[in-house]
C-alpha positions as CSV (number, residue, x, y, z in Angstrom):
1,X,0.0,0.0,0.0
2,X,1.2,3.5,-0.9
3,X,-0.5,6.4,0.8
4,X,-3.5,4.2,1.7
5,X,-3.8,3.2,-2.0
6,X,-3.1,-0.3,-3.3
7,X,0.3,-0.6,-5.0
8,X,0.0,0.5,-8.6
9,X,2.1,-1.7,-10.8
10,X,2.0,-1.2,-14.5
11,X,4.2,-3.2,-16.8
12,X,6.2,-4.2,-13.8
13,X,6.7,-0.5,-12.6
14,X,5.3,0.9,-9.4
15,X,4.0,4.3,-10.7
16,X,3.4,5.6,-7.2
17,X,7.0,5.0,-6.4
18,X,8.1,6.7,-9.7
19,X,5.9,9.7,-8.9
20,X,7.3,10.0,-5.4
21,X,10.9,9.7,-6.6
22,X,10.4,12.4,-9.3
23,X,8.7,14.8,-6.8
24,X,11.6,14.4,-4.4
25,X,14.0,15.8,-6.9
26,X,15.2,19.3,-5.9
27,X,14.6,20.8,-9.4
28,X,11.1,19.5,-9.6
29,X,7.9,21.3,-8.4
30,X,5.6,18.4,-9.3
31,X,4.2,16.2,-12.1
32,X,2.0,17.6,-14.8
33,X,-0.7,15.8,-16.8
34,X,0.1,17.7,-20.1
35,X,-2.6,16.7,-22.6
36,X,-4.1,14.5,-20.0
37,X,-1.2,12.1,-19.9
38,X,-0.9,10.0,-16.9
39,X,-1.5,6.5,-15.6
40,X,-5.1,5.6,-15.1
41,X,-5.8,3.3,-12.2
42,X,-9.1,2.1,-10.6
43,X,-10.6,5.2,-9.1
44,X,-7.6,7.5,-9.7
45,X,-4.9,8.7,-12.0
46,X,-1.2,9.3,-11.4
47,X,-0.6,12.5,-13.4
48,X,2.6,12.9,-15.5
49,X,3.8,9.2,-15.4
50,X,3.3,7.0,-18.4
51,X,4.7,3.5,-18.6
52,X,5.0,1.3,-21.7
53,X,7.1,-1.8,-22.5
54,X,10.2,0.2,-23.5
55,X,10.0,3.5,-21.8
56,X,8.8,5.6,-18.9
57,X,7.8,9.1,-19.6
58,X,7.6,11.7,-16.8
59,X,6.2,15.2,-17.4
60,X,7.4,17.7,-14.8
61,X,7.0,21.2,-13.6
62,X,10.5,22.6,-13.0
63,X,11.5,24.8,-10.1
64,X,12.1,28.4,-11.3
65,X,15.8,28.7,-12.2
66,X,16.4,25.0,-12.6
67,X,18.9,24.0,-15.3
68,X,17.2,21.6,-17.7
69,X,20.1,19.2,-18.1
70,X,20.5,19.0,-14.3
71,X,16.7,18.5,-13.8
72,X,16.8,15.6,-16.4
73,X,19.8,14.0,-14.7
74,X,18.1,14.3,-11.2
75,X,14.9,12.7,-12.5
76,X,16.7,9.9,-14.4
77,X,18.9,9.1,-11.4
78,X,15.9,8.9,-9.1
79,X,13.7,6.9,-11.4
80,X,16.3,4.5,-12.9
81,X,16.2,1.9,-10.0
82,X,12.4,1.7,-10.3
83,X,11.9,1.1,-14.1
84,X,13.6,-2.2,-14.8
85,X,16.0,-0.8,-17.4
86,X,13.5,1.1,-19.5
87,X,14.4,4.3,-21.3
88,X,13.4,7.4,-19.1
89,X,12.0,10.3,-21.1
90,X,11.7,13.6,-19.1
91,X,9.3,16.2,-20.5
92,X,9.6,19.7,-19.2
93,X,5.9,20.6,-19.3
94,X,5.9,23.7,-17.1
95,X,8.0,26.0,-15.0
96,X,7.2,27.2,-11.5
97,X,6.7,30.8,-10.6
98,X,9.7,33.0,-9.9
99,X,10.2,34.0,-6.3
100,X,10.0,37.6,-5.2
101,X,12.8,39.2,-3.1
102,X,11.9,37.3,0.1
103,X,11.5,33.9,-1.6
104,X,7.7,34.1,-1.8
105,X,5.5,34.0,-4.9
106,X,4.9,37.5,-6.3
107,X,1.4,39.0,-6.0
108,X,-0.3,38.9,-9.4
109,X,-3.1,41.4,-10.3
């Protein structure tokens, strides 16, 4: 069980574990279901993680100021032990808001 949910294994990959590993990366704000992409499970969906026989695709929202090559390296290193040798494709789907002078989100409007 992960977070009170049954373990979600698709093609031999625990998508909840993949999602948690990606979200723990310092350059990642979260996962994004760009164009509705995610893994559909009974009663829920894991946004931004898609598994097939040859690859795992993760779609992320990057932290403002993150360097894309570093972000991709962080995600691949975190996910590699969980995906049974599959290719790991990292899609930068969005970028987080820039902080204002005190590290908080700026007021908009």
